[in-house]
C-alpha positions in Angstrom: 18.2 0.0 -5.6 16.8 2.5 -8.1 17.4 6.2 -7.7 14.1 7.9 -6.8 15.3 11.5 -6.9 18.2 13.5 -8.4 19.4 16.8 -7.2 22.4 18.3 -5.4 23.6 19.1 -1.9 24.2 22.8 -1.5 27.1 23.3 1.0 28.1 27.0 1.1 29.3 27.8 -2.4 29.7 24.1 -3.2 27.1 22.1 -5.1 27.4 18.3 -5.0 25.2 16.5 -7.6 23.7 13.4 -5.9 21.1 10.6 -6.5 18.8 9.6 -3.7 17.7 6.1 -2.7 15.3 4.8 -0.1 17.5 3.5 2.7 14.8 1.2 4.2 12.3 -1.2 2.8 9.2 -2.8 4.2 9.6 -6.5 4.7 6.0 -7.2 5.6 4.5 -10.1 3.6 2.3 -8.5 1.0 -1.3 -9.9 1.2 -4.1 -9.0 -1.2 -7.8 -8.8 -0.5 -9.5 -11.7 -2.3 -12.8 -13.4 -2.5 -12.6 -16.4 -0.1 -14.7 -18.6 -2.3 -12.6 -18.5 -5.5 -9.5 -16.4 -4.7 -10.5 -13.6 -7.1 -9.0 -10.2 -6.3 -11.1 -7.5 -4.8 -10.8 -4.2 -6.7 -11.9 -0.7 -5.8 -13.0 2.0 -8.2 -12.7 5.7 -7.8 -16.1 7.3 -8.3 -17.6 10.7 -7.7 -20.0 10.8 -4.8 -22.2 13.4 -6.6 -22.9 11.9 -10.0 -21.9 8.3 -9.2 -19.6 8.1 -12.2 -16.1 6.5 -12.2 -13.4 9.2 -12.5 -10.3 8.7 -14.6 -6.9 9.7 -13.1 -6.6 12.6 -15.5 -9.7 14.2 -14.0 -8.7 13.8 -10.3 -7.6 16.9 -8.5 -6.8 17.8 -4.9 -9.3 19.3 -2.6 -9.3 21.0 0.8 -12.5 20.6 2.8 -13.7 23.5 4.8 -15.4 23.1 8.2 -18.8 23.7 6.7 -18.3 21.0 4.1 -17.4 23.3 1.2 -14.5 22.1 -1.0 -11.6 24.1 -2.3 -10.5 22.4 -5.5 -6.8 22.7 -6.4 -5.5 21.5 -9.7 -2.0 20.0 -10.4 -1.2 23.1 -12.5 -1.9 25.3 -9.5 0.1 23.0 -7.2 3.1 23.3 -9.6 3.0 27.1 -9.2 3.6 27.0 -5.5 7.1 28.2 -4.5 9.6 25.4 -3.5 12.9 27.1 -3.2 14.7 23.9 -2.2 13.3 21.9 -5.1 16.1 19.5 -6.4 18.4 21.0 -3.8 19.3 19.8 -0.3 20.2 23.2 1.2 22.5 22.8 4.3 21.6 25.5 6.8 23.6 24.7 10.0 25.4 22.0 12.0 24.3 20.7 15.4 25.1 17.7 17.7 23.0 14.6 16.8 22.0 14.4 20.5 20.1 17.7 20.2 17.5 16.1 17.9 14.8 14.1 19.5 14.2 10.8 17.6 10.4 11.5 17.7 11.0 14.0 14.9 12.6 11.4 12.5 10.5 10.6 9.4 12.1 8.8 6.5 15.7 7.9 5.7 17.5 8.0 2.3 21.0 7.2 1.0 22.8 9.8 -1.1 25.1 8.7 -3.8 27.4 11.1 -5.6 27.2 11.4 -9.4 30.3 10.5 -11.3 31.7 14.0 -11.5 31.0 14.8 -7.9 32.8 12.1 -5.9 35.6 14.3 -4.6 33.4 17.1 -3.1 31.1 14.4 -1.8 34.0 12.7 0.1 35.2 16.0 1.4 31.8 16.8 2.9 31.4 13.2 4.2 34.8 13.2 5.9 34.5 16.7 7.3 31.1 15.9 8.7 32.3 12.7 10.3 35.3 14.4 11.8 33.2 17.2 13.3 30.9 14.7 15.2 28.0 16.8 14.2 25.1 16.5 11.7 23.9 19.0 9.1 20.4 20.5 9.2 19.0 21.1 5.7 15.9 21.9 3.8 14.7 19.7 0.9 11.6 19.3 -1.2 10.5 15.7 -1.9 7.2 14.8 -3.5 5.9 18.4 -3.7 6.5 18.9 0.0 9.2 20.9 1.7 10.8 19.2 4.7 13.6 19.7 7.2 16.3 17.0 7.1 19.3 15.8 8.9 22.5 14.8 7.0 24.9 12.4 8.7 27.4 9.7 7.8 26.5 6.0 7.9 28.7 3.2 6.5 30.8 5.7 4.6 27.7 7.1 2.9 25.9 10.4 3.4 22.4 9.6 4.8 19.5 12.1 4.8 16.7 11.7 7.2 13.7 14.0 6.8 12.4 15.3 10.1 9.0 16.6 11.1 8.3 20.3 11.5 7.9 21.4 15.2 4.1 21.8 14.8 3.8 18.2 13.5 4.8 16.8 16.8 1.9 16.6 19.2 2.2 17.9 22.7 1.4 15.3 25.3 -1.6 16.5 27.3 -2.8 13.7 29.7 -4.7 14.2 32.9 -2.1 12.4 35.1 0.5 15.1 34.1 -1.6 17.7 35.8 -2.2 15.7 39.0 0.2 15.6 41.9 2.8 12.9 41.3 2.5 9.7 43.3 4.9 9.1 46.2 7.6 6.7 45.1 9.7 4.9 47.7 13.5 4.8 47.3 13.3 1.0 47.3 11.0 1.0 44.3 13.2 3.2 42.4 16.3 1.1 43.3 14.4 -2.1 42.2 13.6 -0.5 38.8 17.2 0.6 38.4 18.3 -2.9 39.1 16.0 -4.3 36.4 17.4 -1.8 33.9 21.0 -2.8 34.8 20.1 -6.5 34.4 18.9 -5.9 30.8 21.5 -3.3 29.8 23.9 -3.9 26.9 26.8 -1.8 25.8 25.5 -1.4 22.2 22.3 -2.1 20.3 22.6 -5.2 18.1 19.3 -5.4 16.0 20.5 -8.7 14.4 19.6 -10.5 17.7 15.9 -9.9 17.1 13.6 -11.4 14.6 10.1 -10.8 13.2 8.5 -14.0 14.5 5.1 -13.1 13.1 6.5 -12.6 9.5 8.5 -15.8 9.8 5.3 -17.7 10.9 3.3 -16.2 8.1 5.9 -17.1 5.5 6.0 -20.7 6.8 2.2 -20.9 6.6 2.3 -19.7 2.9 5.1 -22.2 2.0 3.3 -25.0 3.6 0.1 -24.2 1.6 2.1 -24.1 -1.6 3.9 -27.4 -0.8 0.5 -29.0 0.0 -1.0 -27.7 -3.2 -3.5 -25.6 -1.2 -3.6 -22.8 -3.8 -6.4 -21.3 -5.8 -6.0 -20.1 -9.3 -8.7 -17.5 -10.0 -10.5 -18.0 -13.3 -9.0 -15.7 -16.0 -11.4 -12.9 -16.9 -10.9 -11.8 -20.5 -12.4 -9.0 -22.5 -14.1 -11.5 -24.8 -15.7 -13.2 -21.8 -17.0 -9.9 -20.6 -18.6 -9.2 -24.0 -20.3 -12.6 -24.1 -21.6 -12.2 -20.6 -22.8 -8.7 -21.4 -24.5 -9.8 -24.7 -26.2 -12.7 -22.9 -27.4 -10.4 -20.2 -28.7 -7.9 -22.7 -30.5 -10.7 -24.7 -32.1 -12.0 -21.6 -33.2 -8.6 -20.7 -34.7 -8.0 -24.2 -36.5 -11.4 -24.1 -37.9 -10.6 -20.6 -39.0 -7.2 -21.7 -40.8 -8.6 -24.8 -42.5 -11.3 -22.8 -43.6 -8.7 -20.2 -44.8 -6.4 -22.9 -46.7 -9.2 -24.6 -48.4 -10.2 -21.4 -49.4 -6.6 -20.7 -50.8 -6.2 -24.2 -52.9 -9.3 -24.0 -54.3 -8.3 -20.6 -55.1 -4.8 -21.9 -57.0 -6.3 -24.9 -59.1 -8.4 -22.6 -60.0 -5.5 -20.5 -60.8 -3.3 -23.5 -63.2 -5.8 -25.2 -66.8 -5.0 -24.5 -69.0 -7.7 -22.9 -71.3 -9.4 -25.5 -75.0 -8.7 -24.9 -77.4 -11.5 -24.8 -80.1 -11.3 -27.6 -83.4 -9.9 -26.4 -86.2 -12.3 -25.8 -88.9 -12.3 -28.6 -92.4 -11.2 -27.5 -95.0 -13.8 -28.2 -98.1 -12.7 -30.2 -101.3 -12.8 -28.2 -103.6 -15.8 -28.8 -106.9 -15.1 -30.6 -109.9 -15.0 -28.4 
């Protein structure tokens, strides 16, 4: 794992330098969009919808679109001036029972590793937090965004999980909630409880479950590789691009010349005046 963020945990008057790592990883099989005929990769270009020109990264800013379609452009320099009091600091605010936090608020989870000179205060906070059976609520700024976070202990490591702000969790507003609840017979409730009891386990063991879709996809890919059912897209080099471009330009020039020559000849034919037939000679009158 590579450290993705360095900062410190601020716990009262104690500051514990730490490094942060992503605690989870996406195991989905990475698939690219390709041309079915030859396996060539599909690429997308960033272009401006006004002038149609491709825009380099250096000229890309952020924008907030107003309801009437007007755009408020915000530059990276302006973004950097916004106040982030918790930047590079995980500021512990309070301690609460873990059960008081609804899992719907959980966002992303990270491991916190102490830097070499901060192992002792790190272990003190870790052990005290574990002994209290509580979790710490903190504020942190990651990727130019301030978030609430939960600090807890997992596998002898401090773990930080960012959580959503209260207004980021939608309120359920469905018609059936406003209707009178249906009448449920005691037998139906008892039957549902029996089903729950039949599937109940003392602890959750995620190792029992497998991603059958991913396994099947990996087997399909391995079978295609073993059967030599692969496609190697033709390499596109800068030289080839130049040759193709020159050929296209030459063909365009030739076509333009040919078209111009044809037009010129047609114009000359239209402009040439029609030749007049010579006038018939008048015969002299015969003598009487």
